[in-house]
C-alpha positions as semicolon CSV with decimal commas, in nm:
position;residue;x (nm);y (nm);z (nm)
1;M;0,000;0,000;0,000
2;P;0,123;0,358;-0,073
3;G;0,305;0,519;0,217
4;R;0,375;0,190;0,399
5;H;0,740;0,096;0,442
6;R;0,833;-0,256;0,355
7;R;0,974;-0,439;0,657
8;R;1,334;-0,544;0,608
9;R;1,402;-0,910;0,652
10;R;1,643;-0,992;0,929
11;T;1,888;-1,277;0,889
12;I;1,899;-1,487;1,204
13;H;2,218;-1,686;1,247
14;R;2,176;-2,011;1,436
15;L;2,463;-2,217;1,564
16;A;2,445;-2,592;1,521
17;H;2,509;-2,647;1,892
18;N;2,163;-2,510;1,970
19;D;2,041;-2,851;1,862
20;P;2,060;-3,128;2,124
21;V;2,368;-3,281;1,965
22;N;2,682;-3,371;2,154
23;D;2,946;-3,532;1,936
24;L;3,164;-3,670;2,212
25;A;3,399;-3,854;1,978
26;L;3,503;-3,529;1,811
27;L;3,562;-3,358;2,143
28;L;3,783;-3,639;2,273
29;T;4,035;-3,599;1,989
30;P;4,348;-3,388;2,051
31;E;4,203;-3,121;1,822
32;G;3,873;-3,128;2,008
33;R;4,037;-3,100;2,349
34;A;4,250;-2,808;2,235
35;L;3,943;-2,634;2,095
36;L;3,755;-2,689;2,420
37;D;4,035;-2,511;2,607
38;E;4,024;-2,225;2,357
39;V;3,648;-2,162;2,386
40;R;3,624;-2,232;2,761
41;D;3,524;-1,878;2,864
42;T;3,325;-1,777;2,556
43;A;3,024;-1,564;2,649
44;P;2,692;-1,646;2,477
45;A;2,688;-1,305;2,309
46;D;3,028;-1,378;2,149
47;E;2,954;-1,727;2,019
48;L;2,865;-1,631;1,665
49;A;3,181;-1,428;1,614
50;V;3,396;-1,697;1,774
51;A;3,233;-1,969;1,563
52;T;3,287;-1,773;1,244
53;R;3,655;-1,726;1,324
54;L;3,721;-2,085;1,431
55;R;3,547;-2,241;1,131
56;R;3,823;-2,103;0,911
57;G;4,061;-2,358;1,059
58;H;3,842;-2,632;1,207
59;P;3,548;-2,845;1,088
60;A;3,214;-2,672;1,147
61;E;3,078;-2,973;1,337
62;L;3,370;-2,967;1,581
63;V;3,339;-2,593;1,641
64;S;2,968;-2,624;1,712
65;A;3,024;-2,920;1,945
66;A;3,300;-2,737;2,134
67;L;3,096;-2,422;2,182
68;G;2,794;-2,623;2,289
69;Q;3,005;-2,814;2,541
70;A;3,154;-2,488;2,672
71;R;2,808;-2,354;2,740
72;L;2,707;-2,677;2,918
73;R;3,021;-2,663;3,132
74;Q;2,942;-2,305;3,232
75;R;2,592;-2,413;3,339
76;A;2,726;-2,719;3,522
77;A;2,968;-2,516;3,736
78;A;2,686;-2,436;3,980
79;K;2,637;-2,808;4,050
80;F;2,986;-2,951;4,009
81;G;3,214;-2,657;4,084
82;A;3,418;-2,477;3,821
83;A;3,723;-2,704;3,850
84;D;3,538;-3,030;3,784
85;A;3,288;-2,884;3,538
86;G;3,576;-2,742;3,333
87;R;3,711;-3,095;3,276
88;M;3,389;-3,294;3,250
89;F;3,159;-3,361;2,956
90;F;2,785;-3,301;2,960
91;T;2,461;-3,347;2,774
92;P;2,175;-3,097;2,816
93;N;1,970;-3,353;3,010
94;G;2,276;-3,451;3,210
95;V;2,325;-3,098;3,339
96;E;1,957;-3,065;3,422
97;Q;1,908;-3,398;3,596
98;S;2,242;-3,475;3,760
99;T;2,290;-3,462;4,135
100;R;2,458;-3,159;4,290
101;T;2,809;-3,255;4,409
102;S;2,742;-3,155;4,771
103;V;2,441;-3,390;4,787
104;A;2,617;-3,674;4,607
105;T;2,919;-3,642;4,838
106;Y;2,699;-3,654;5,149
107;R;2,522;-3,967;5,023
108;A;2,852;-4,135;4,932
109;E;2,994;-4,065;5,277
110;R;2,685;-4,212;5,439
111;L;2,720;-4,530;5,231
112;R;3,085;-4,554;5,327
113;G;2,983;-4,514;5,691
114;L;2,760;-4,819;5,646
115;G;3,066;-5,022;5,549
116;V;3,004;-5,017;5,174
117;T;3,315;-5,070;4,959
118;S;3,145;-5,138;4,626
119;V;2,818;-5,017;4,474
120;A;2,616;-5,077;4,160
121;D;2,504;-4,732;4,040
122;L;2,198;-4,806;3,829
123;C;2,072;-4,532;3,593
124;C;2,407;-4,356;3,641
125;G;2,344;-4,071;3,396
126;I;2,658;-3,871;3,321
127;G;2,827;-4,012;3,631
128;G;2,787;-3,745;3,899
129;D;2,701;-3,993;4,174
130;A;2,957;-4,247;4,053
131;I;3,225;-3,978;4,084
132;A;3,123;-3,906;4,444
133;F;3,124;-4,278;4,528
134;A;3,469;-4,325;4,379
135;R;3,610;-4,024;4,563
136;A;3,480;-4,180;4,884
137;G;3,692;-4,486;4,801
138;I;3,400;-4,699;4,681
139;R;3,436;-4,918;4,373
140;V;3,154;-4,847;4,126
141;L;2,969;-5,028;3,849
142;A;2,790;-4,745;3,667
143;V;2,508;-4,856;3,435
144;D;2,297;-4,665;3,186
145;R;2,111;-4,795;2,883
146;D;2,158;-4,481;2,672
147;P;2,479;-4,516;2,468
148;V;2,560;-4,143;2,457
149;T;2,500;-4,101;2,831
150;A;2,713;-4,405;2,913
151;A;2,992;-4,273;2,689
152;V;2,981;-3,937;2,869
153;A;2,996;-4,110;3,209
154;R;3,300;-4,307;3,093
155;A;3,468;-3,990;2,964
156;N;3,402;-3,814;3,294
157;A;3,555;-4,096;3,498
158;E;3,866;-4,073;3,283
159;A;3,876;-3,692;3,287
160;L;3,875;-3,686;3,668
161;G;4,126;-3,968;3,709
162;L;3,874;-4,215;3,852
163;A;3,860;-4,473;3,572
164;E;4,023;-4,740;3,789
165;L;3,737;-4,723;4,038
166;I;3,449;-4,672;3,794
167;E;3,342;-4,933;3,540
168;V;3,078;-4,793;3,303
169;R;2,845;-5,039;3,134
170;E;2,584;-4,966;2,867
171;A;2,293;-5,195;2,960
172;D;1,935;-5,218;3,079
173;V;1,959;-5,190;3,458
174;T;1,684;-5,447;3,506
175;E;1,911;-5,707;3,344
176;V;2,230;-5,635;3,542
177;D;2,353;-5,881;3,804
178;T;2,452;-5,681;4,113
179;A;2,527;-5,978;4,338
180;G;2,897;-5,896;4,358
181;Y;2,846;-5,550;4,508
182;D;2,792;-5,442;4,868
183;A;2,514;-5,199;4,781
184;V;2,284;-5,072;4,510
185;F;2,209;-4,710;4,425
186;V;1,917;-4,641;4,192
187;D;1,834;-4,304;4,039
188;P;1,532;-4,374;3,816
189;A;1,433;-4,131;3,542
190;R;1,162;-3,899;3,670
191;R;1,107;-3,699;3,353
192;G;0,920;-3,795;3,040
193;G;0,817;-3,629;2,717
194;R;0,567;-3,414;2,905
195;G;0,796;-3,309;3,189
196;R;0,824;-3,432;3,546
197;I;0,671;-3,763;3,647
198;F;0,495;-3,762;3,983
199;D;0,370;-4,121;3,997
200;P;0,655;-4,336;4,139
201;E;0,532;-4,634;3,939
202;A;0,578;-4,428;3,621
203;Y;0,950;-4,379;3,696
204;S;1,190;-4,560;3,465
205;P;1,244;-4,814;3,614
206;P;0,936;-4,810;3,842
207;L;0,981;-4,758;4,215
208;S;0,848;-5,109;4,287
209;W;1,130;-5,261;4,079
210;A;1,388;-5,041;4,255
211;V;1,255;-5,146;4,597
212;T;1,282;-5,513;4,498
213;A;1,641;-5,457;4,382
214;A;1,719;-5,273;4,705
215;S;1,574;-5,549;4,920
216;A;1,780;-5,810;4,736
217;A;2,098;-5,607;4,784
218;G;2,053;-5,559;5,156
219;T;2,210;-5,213;5,160
220;A;2,072;-4,961;4,912
221;A;1,977;-4,601;4,845
222;L;1,699;-4,502;4,606
223;K;1,685;-4,142;4,490
224;I;1,327;-4,020;4,453
225;A;1,140;-3,694;4,405
226;P;1,100;-3,494;4,730
227;G;0,727;-3,468;4,670
228;I;0,670;-3,842;4,708
229;P;0,367;-3,915;4,929
230;H;0,470;-4,055;5,267
231;E;0,226;-4,341;5,222
232;A;0,430;-4,452;4,918
233;V;0,742;-4,507;5,131
234;P;0,796;-4,880;5,195
235;A;0,776;-4,982;5,561
236;E;1,121;-5,142;5,544
237;A;1,288;-4,821;5,426
238;E;1,425;-4,518;5,605
239;A;1,317;-4,195;5,433
240;E;1,544;-3,891;5,418
241;W;1,475;-3,549;5,269
242;I;1,782;-3,341;5,178
243;S;1,813;-2,967;5,125
244;D;2,120;-2,770;5,018
245;G;2,145;-2,403;5,104
246;G;1,777;-2,402;5,196
247;D;1,657;-2,558;4,868
248;V;1,507;-2,908;4,882
249;K;1,699;-3,122;4,637
250;E;1,578;-3,479;4,675
251;A;1,450;-3,758;4,892
252;V;1,631;-4,088;4,947
253;L;1,495;-4,423;5,055
254;W;1,761;-4,610;5,251
255;F;1,770;-4,985;5,307
256;G;2,002;-5,170;5,541
257;T;2,059;-4,882;5,784
258;G;1,905;-5,070;6,075
259;T;1,634;-4,807;6,118
260;P;1,337;-4,914;5,903
261;G;1,052;-4,666;5,915
262;A;1,274;-4,382;6,036
263;V;1,227;-4,034;5,893
264;R;1,495;-3,766;5,881
265;A;1,561;-3,423;5,733
266;T;1,921;-3,340;5,643
267;L;2,044;-2,988;5,575
268;L;2,357;-2,912;5,377
269;P;2,613;-2,773;5,422
270;G;2,678;-2,941;5,749
271;P;2,535;-3,194;5,745
272;R;2,273;-3,132;6,012
273;T;2,017;-3,405;6,055
274;L;1,683;-3,392;6,236
275;L;1,537;-3,730;6,326
276;G;1,163;-3,780;6,351
277;R;1,023;-3,895;6,684
278;G;0,663;-3,947;6,581
279;L;0,535;-3,636;6,758
280;P;0,172;-3,529;6,710
281;D;0,099;-3,213;6,513
282;P;0,167;-2,896;6,713
283;G;-0,126;-2,701;6,850
284;V;-0,243;-2,369;6,706
285;R;-0,170;-2,058;6,910
286;P;-0,185;-1,678;6,862
287;V;0,101;-1,516;6,676
288;G;0,384;-1,441;6,916
289;R;0,681;-1,212;6,886
290;Y;0,871;-1,452;6,661
291;L;0,780;-1,647;6,349
292;Y;0,987;-1,945;6,239
293;E;1,001;-2,071;5,882
294;P;1,113;-2,437;5,882
295;D;1,357;-2,556;5,617
296;G;1,189;-2,718;5,319
297;A;1,340;-3,058;5,400
298;V;1,186;-3,040;5,748
299;I;0,847;-2,962;5,598
300;R;0,871;-3,239;5,338
301;A;0,974;-3,488;5,606
302;H;0,673;-3,387;5,821
303;L;0,902;-3,291;6,109
304;V;0,762;-2,946;6,188
305;A;0,641;-3,082;6,524
306;E;1,000;-3,163;6,626
307;V;1,105;-2,805;6,547
308;A;0,803;-2,658;6,727
309;E;0,879;-2,859;7,040
310;H;1,237;-2,730;7,049
311;L;1,111;-2,372;7,010
312;D;0,832;-2,413;7,265
313;G;0,602;-2,289;6,990
314;G;0,288;-2,371;6,800
315;L;0,136;-2,328;6,456
316;I;-0,035;-2,009;6,339
317;D;-0,284;-2,224;6,146
318;P;-0,342;-2,601;6,142
319;T;-0,264;-2,617;5,767
320;I;0,034;-2,377;5,753
321;A;0,393;-2,477;5,833
322;Y;0,485;-2,157;6,017
323;V;0,578;-2,190;6,384
324;T;0,529;-1,902;6,625
325;A;0,676;-1,850;6,972
326;D;0,728;-1,575;7,228
327;G;1,096;-1,649;7,278
328;L;1,392;-1,644;7,039
329;R;1,586;-1,967;7,015
330;H;1,843;-2,070;6,758
331;T;1,779;-2,376;6,545
332;P;1,946;-2,472;6,218
333;Y;1,617;-2,619;6,104
334;A;1,418;-2,294;6,078
335;S;1,476;-1,926;6,000
336;A;1,358;-1,682;6,269
337;Y;1,176;-1,354;6,208
338;E;1,070;-1,089;6,457
339;I;0,710;-0,984;6,391
340;T;0,620;-0,619;6,444
341;D;0,271;-0,606;6,290
342;Q;-0,022;-0,836;6,224
343;L;-0,282;-0,711;5,976
344;P;-0,587;-0,860;5,805
345;F;-0,510;-0,892;5,436
346;N;-0,550;-0,538;5,297
347;V;-0,314;-0,396;5,036
348;K;-0,399;-0,031;5,115
349;K;-0,323;-0,076;5,484
350;L;0,004;-0,252;5,404
351;K;0,103;0,024;5,162
352;A;0,034;0,291;5,425
353;L;0,234;0,098;5,687
354;L;0,533;0,054;5,458
355;R;0,524;0,422;5,361
356;E;0,519;0,518;5,730
357;R;0,817;0,290;5,801
358;E;1,001;0,411;5,486
359;V;1,044;0,058;5,356
360;G;1,205;0,039;5,015
361;T;1,340;-0,315;5,024
362;L;1,050;-0,555;5,068
363;T;1,085;-0,932;5,091
364;V;0,754;-1,109;5,030
365;K;0,701;-1,465;5,150
366;K;0,379;-1,657;5,115
367;R;0,226;-1,976;5,239
368;G;-0,146;-2,039;5,207
369;S;-0,205;-1,730;4,993
370;A;-0,292;-1,698;4,624
371;V;-0,131;-1,353;4,593
372;E;0,195;-1,349;4,397
373;P;0,488;-1,161;4,558
374;E;0,567;-0,956;4,248
375;E;0,204;-0,854;4,218
376;L;0,205;-0,727;4,576
377;R;0,529;-0,534;4,524
378;R;0,384;-0,357;4,222
379;K;0,078;-0,254;4,421
380;V;0,252;-0,125;4,735
381;K;0,543;0,041;4,549
382;P;0,794;0,029;4,838
383;Q;1,021;0,334;4,869
384;G;1,269;0,434;5,134
385;P;1,595;0,334;5,304
386;N;1,457;0,059;5,529
387;A;1,385;-0,311;5,474
388;A;1,104;-0,540;5,588
389;T;0,960;-0,885;5,530
390;V;0,589;-0,948;5,483
391;F;0,434;-1,293;5,517
392;L;0,114;-1,353;5,320
393;T;-0,052;-1,639;5,502
394;R;-0,345;-1,752;5,713
395;V;-0,379;-1,717;6,087
396;A;-0,647;-1,941;6,237
397;G;-0,808;-1,961;5,894
398;A;-0,812;-1,585;5,819
399;P;-0,602;-1,427;5,538
400;T;-0,335;-1,231;5,722
401;M;-0,025;-1,019;5,664
402;L;0,260;-1,049;5,915
403;V;0,525;-0,780;5,892
404;G;0,873;-0,794;6,045
405;G;1,230;-0,884;5,963
406;P;1,502;-1,143;6,028
407;A;1,558;-1,191;6,400
408;P;1,904;-1,137;6,547
409;R;2,094;-1,453;6,629
410;P;2,101;-1,524;7,002
411;R;2,440;-1,475;7,169
412;G;2,653;-1,784;7,186
413;S;2,469;-1,962;6,901
């Protein structure tokens, strides 16, 4: 049409490594290893320019594989540490689904404490757990049925100097004879084509198969999703929920610990472990001076009652995992906040209060509320030099806002 400017077409350059392709064989050649060192610190914004330059002297497929691996290594540093991640090899799924080193190390040390000297690591993935086992001095048979994943696990064992302790086998775990090993570790796949799998019997392999394998081994650890229903935990297993830095990472079913039916929450770093004692649910009481937010592993393990007893506190609502108390006591299993105000849910009143207190830094926490933190921040528009925390929750069934801030740590704690 007259007067309308024609839109210019933009050329979008796409690098081959954006596809889920990881040509490990190319990367393991001397040329591939040298190229990996060269592109180690390449920023995403610089990849196109770097790829264009390197393709003048190297095959395009190798350049794409090296840049893709460099990006995966950068992502993996948060889980494995920069030193290990910079030497290891990864697949996109491997980075996403592998165990954080701190958690894998804790689990390996616990197995070693049970007298385990050899373990069959079934569904080993890229080898994160196998590496932790080997570093704990445990001989490992690492099994995965995916040929690329098994090859990456083998390359990682070699890259970290652990090949003598880790045998990697490409096989179906349900067909592997584990009789010659002290223990079994199973990490079944909990993701499918549509995302996370919540039904334990839909894991690959199913939880029932893993439990049978664990029972046959005598000593075993089964890694499961932290949201597993407690009624799905076998009576002969000990159940442990693990958090790292306050984030719940996984649950583990242990066999052969001598404590069937036990429940524990373990917090890393530390480790600090809270054992369940079968206490009844805490009573509900009015909001006191202090509010305690239990660690996610404590909540998942249903051990809020143990924390409440230590704090001489109670719940603010029978369905909400916030503990309140009049006194301030230190516990590694909950974060303490001093409450200054309790208001019925009302955005205008909260906005006026924050303006009066000159609050510009507002932390919003919620439990039992449908309001999103960012939505509340936009509405109250905090401004000023001070900071505060607001809890959107329920108190005795009523929507409530609790305002305060982190409590000081008691002396000598």
